[in-house]
N, C-alpha and C positions, 0 to 999 in steps of 0.2 A: 351576327357578324364583328368581331374584334376592330375596332376603330385605331388608324393608328395612336390616335392621341388616347383612349386606353392603357394602349400599348406603352406607350413612352410614361406615361403615370405611373402605373404597375412596374416598369424595368427604372426609374430611377427613383421610386421610393426603396426597392430592391438594392440597388446600388448605394444609394445611402444608410442602408441598415447594414449592409452585409460585414456586418464583426464576425468576430469568433472563429474565422475560419472553413477548409469547408462544408464539414460538416453542418453548423450551425446555416451555412448560405445553402445548402440546400435543403436544409429541413426548410428556412425564412420559404425560399421559390417551392415547394410543395404548397405551400399552407395558402399563397398568395394566388397559385395558376393554378393548383386542382382542389383546394379545399375550398375559396375564397370565392373564386373567379370560377372555377371549374371551365378552364378554357382547353385543359388536358385530361385524359383519362389518364387514370394509377396507374396502369399497365404500360401508355404508350410513357411516362416519364421515368417508370422504375426498367423501360426498356433503353430509352435514351440515354440515364446515369450509369448503364451498365456498358454503353459503349462507351461512352467520354471517360467513363475508368481504363478501357483498352489504349486509349490514343495520351501520348505524351502532352503536357501542357494541362494549367490548373482549368480539373475536371469542374468546377462548379459554374467558371466564366464560359467553356464548352456547352454545359448545359442551359445557361441563358442562351445562348446564339440561337441552340436548335429549339429553345421552346417559341423564340422569338420570328426563326424559320420556317416553323409548324404553323404559327398562326397568320402571318404575313410574308413569307416569302422572302428570299432574299435581302429585301431593303431590310423587315420587320427583323433578321439574324441580326445585322448588323447593328441597328435601334439597340436590341436587345443586348449584345454583346460590348460594346461600347458604351453602353450606361451602365454595365454593371461592373468596367474598368476603369472611367473616367474620375469619378468620384474621390476614390482609394489614390486613384496617379497623380491629381490638383494635391492632396494633399500629401504627400511623399516627395513630392518634387518640392513646396513649400519648406517643409521641415527638412529637408537637403541643405537648402539655400540658407537656410538658419541656422543648420549644425555647421557648415562649412565655414558660414563665417563668427560663430562664436561656441566653435567647440572645443576649443585648446582654454578657455577660460575655465578657473581650477573651478569654479562654482558650477561649471556645463560639466565637466570632468566626474566631478562627485555626484552629480546627478546619474550619470550614467555608468559609474564604475555599481551603482543598485540596479540600474534595468540588466545591466549583463547579468548580475547573479540569478533575477530571475528568469532570464533567457534558458539557463542552463537550465532550469526546473521547467517554464514551458516547453525544450524539446523535450524532454524524459516525458512530459505528461501527454506529449504527443503521444511516445514509442508506447506507453500504455495501451493511447487512446487505440491507435493503429494494428499493435499487438492483437487487442482484444477481436477485432473485427478480421483479422488476414491469418492466425496462428490457429488452424481446423486441422487439428489432426498430427500426427508426430511426423510426417512427411515434411508439411509446412514449417514445425520447430527446428527440425533441421537444417531445412532450407536456411532458417533466419543464421540460426548459429557460423554454420557456413560462407555465407555475405560478411558477417564480420567479422570473421574469422582471415574473410581471404581480407580484408578492408584493414580489419586493425594490427593488424600480424604480420601482413606481406605488401602492405600500401598499393593492391593490386585496384588497377582502372575499374572506375563507379560504372563506365558503361558496360564494359566487361563482364562484370558480374551481372547487372539486369541482363544483358543478351542470353548468358549462360542459364539462367532462371527460367527467362521465358523458354529456350528451346528447351528445357528438358520438361515447364511444364504442357507445352506442345505434344512435345513425342510421347510421353509419360501419360495423357488423358486419355479416357476411357469413358463410355456413353454412346448413345446414338444421338445424332440429332434431331433439335426439334421440329416441328412443323412451316412450312418456309413456306411465302407465300406466291401465289398462282405467279403473279406481273411481276418480274423482276424490275429494275432500274436496266435504263439506258447504261449500257458501258461507254459507248461513245461521250454520251454526255457528259459521263464520270471525269474523261480523260480530259474534256474539253475544260471542263473545272479546276481539273488539279493545273493545264497548264497557266491557266487565268491567274491563280491566284499566285500558283510560284514565279511569276512575270510580275506580278504587283507584292509579292515580297520582297523579293530578290533584286528588281530592276534596280529601286533608291540603291540597294545596297553597292550596285556596282559602279553607278553611276556615281557616288560619292567616292570609290577606290580611285573612279579614273581622276574625279577634278581636284578630292583635297588626300588621300593614300597615308591618313595618318591616324592622330588619337582615333578619332570619329571610325574611319574604317576597321581599326584595330576590333575599338567596342562594337561594331554592327557584325563582324564576322565570329567574336568569342560569341555573343548569346545569340547569334543565329544557330550557331552550333546546339547550346544550350536547350535552344528551343524544343529541340527533335528529342533531348535525351531527360526530360526532365518524367519520368513516369513515375509515378505512386507520390507526387506532391510534392512541393518546396522543398520540404522535408531531408527527402530522401537525395538532392541534386548538392544541396546547401553547402555540407562539406567537401564537395569534390571541386564546388564554384569558389569558396572561402579560400582553399589553397591555393588552387590558379591564381584569383584576384589580390593575395597576400603575396606569397612565396615568389607564385614566381612569375607574375606583372609588374609587382610593386604599386598597381593604380591605389590600394587602400593599407592602413596599418588593422590586425586582426582587432585592434579595440573599434576603430572605427567601422568595421566589419559587421561588429556585435551590434553596434550600436544603431547599426542600420537596419538587423533584422528586428530590434528591441522597438522603433519607431515604425516599421511594419506592420507589429502585430497590433500598434494600435490604431489603425486605419480600417476604413473599409475598401472590402476588393479583395483581393488573391493575394497571396502573401508571397508569391513572386516578384511583386512588385520589390520589394527588396532590390532586382535587380535594378531598374530604375534606379535606387538609392545608390548602388553602385557606379551606373553610368555619367552619373552628374558628377561625384565624384571622382571618378577617375580624370573624365571631361575638365574638372575645373583644375584639379592639380597640372594640368599642364597651360589651361587661358583663361580661369577665371570664370565668374556667371554666365556669361557668355554663352560661351564652349559648354560649358557645364550644361545649362540648357538642353544646348544640341546634343550632347553627350546622352541625356536620359530619353528627347524626342527618339531618337536612335533606337536604343535601348527598348523599349515600349515600341518602336514597328516591328522590328525583329522577332520579337519576343510575343506580341501575341494577333500577328495579323496570319501564322502557321495556326494557327487555333479556327481561323476562320477557314483557312482552305478547309482543312481535315474533318469540320464540321459540315462544310456545304456541298464539299465531293460527298461523304461518309456516309451524310444520315439520309437518302436513301436508298441506303446500303442496311439498315439497322436491324431491320428482324430476319435476313440473312444471315449477320454477322453475329450476332448474340444469339444467333440456333446453334452455331457452330460447337461443339463440346470443347474440341481440338483451342482452339480461341482463349474459351473458359478457363482452360487448364492452364494455358498461358500463361493468363491476367494472375489467377488465384497462386501460382509459383513467384511470379514477378513481387506478389503485395506480401509473399511470404519476405522473399529478400530481403523490398524495403525495409521490416522489420529489422534487422540487422542493419541494414545501413544507417539508420538512424540512430540506434543503437552506437554502431559508431561517431556519428555524428555529437548525441548526448554526450559519449566519455570524451571525443574533443575538446566541446564547447568548455565543458568541466576543468578539465586540465588547464584550459588558455584561464579560465575566471579565478580558477582558487589558488594557480600560482602563479607568478611571476615571471619566473626561469623551466622554458619548456626548450627539451634538445632532442635528439632523435639517436634510435642505436641500432645500427645497420651493421646485420652479422651475417654470414651465409644468406639463405633466402627471407630472411626476417630484416622486415624494414617497420619500426614502432619508434613514438611519440614518448618521452619519457622525462617527468616532471621532477626540476630541482626540487626534492623535500625542502630543503631550509628556507624557500621565497615560497610558503604557505599563506595566506591571508586569509588566518581564519574568522577576521571582522566579515569578511565576504559570504564566506562559508558559512556562517551564523544566521545573515541575511538572505541565503538561499532555503538555510530550510523554514524559515519565518516563510520565504515565499509559499516554499510547496504547502504546508501548511493551512496558510489563506487560498490556494489554488484548488489543493487538491483533496483539502479536509472540511473547509466552510465553503469552497463552492462560492468563494467571492469571486465576480467579472472580472475578466481579466486587465480591463484599462486601470479599473480599482488598485489591484494587485502591483501591477508596470508604477504604476504614481508613488503605492505605501514605498516601494523597493526603491524610486529613484528619491526618496527623501530621505529614507535610510541610510543611501551610500552617502549624500550631500552632511547628513549626524555623522558617520562614521569618516569620513575626508575631516569633515571638523575637527572633529578630538580628535584626528593624528591617526586614526587606530587601521586606514585602509585608504589607498591611492591606488586610481587606476595603472598605474607605471613600477610599483613601487611594492614589496611585500606587507 
């Protein structure tokens, strides 16, 4: 019988060591929970992973929550999920506070210029990794290309692209359902769980709207919507989020957004913790560090509570859901479209890193970014090539590559060859 102290020690270790994105985090949990502790079987672990990949939100955090639920019920799920998120959240908050206080210092700007060059490479690496897993056959490749073109050429809404891919995959799926369990879960109990956790998730947001009705409410509403649209991992939604918070809401500059992503890459926990950085910076801009902490807390709440809702309500249904070929088809189509989404993100980030000035060209149905070729930054482009070689060819650890890129950006700025705001 698993004790709570064992659960806390194991998931505390996972939370502190969960660097490297979802693939590395899922592998770490497999080693600890399946191979070392033998608390879960291979079949159950993979079935739960398939279920979590169907859901919006951070799949590794959801898998940790499911593992805790499977071992010790709802309290176990809460312990596992919180221990997976909180160490990284504490680090991101500390880094956001330091960044907000000192980010305009030229020395710090030079460091982050290098980090931005490395971030562009990191997104390309994510594109290659996800593409290898998701593009199984010609139909998947066509979906990825169509998703890229819809976003890059026509500025189609990200949720619409993902929804269309999922509906097409569901409708076109073939195959017979797998074996179903004899005793199904209680529908009434599942509805009760959904109602309870929906209230836990949204009641504080409603109270905030009544009491405050300002920037914190706006942050909460925005990230609550984002929480139910993050299919395919954080990279899939970053371009849409960045465009919204930079161009529409004006909460951050694009430079700050990319610096936040670089910071989130260096911390344990899910990459979607970059939303905490955004929430802190948006609130800090309105009222200083105290309001910034409140903004970070609101962001964390509305981002991660839905994952508990979906796991606690859906976990009893995993055997039935994962046996449905149509849902599997929807997931496969969404993952293929996500490749196109990440390709658009990679191009969007690269353009804004390597060119100081970016415009937009809109004619007929087309609406796309157009970099000013005269504002090309050769120093940062060269630094990105070096970072890509270290990461993709030499397989250096990501934190080390980011550190070296930061030093390179500092050197370029000191030499007058590059600057975050100038060509």
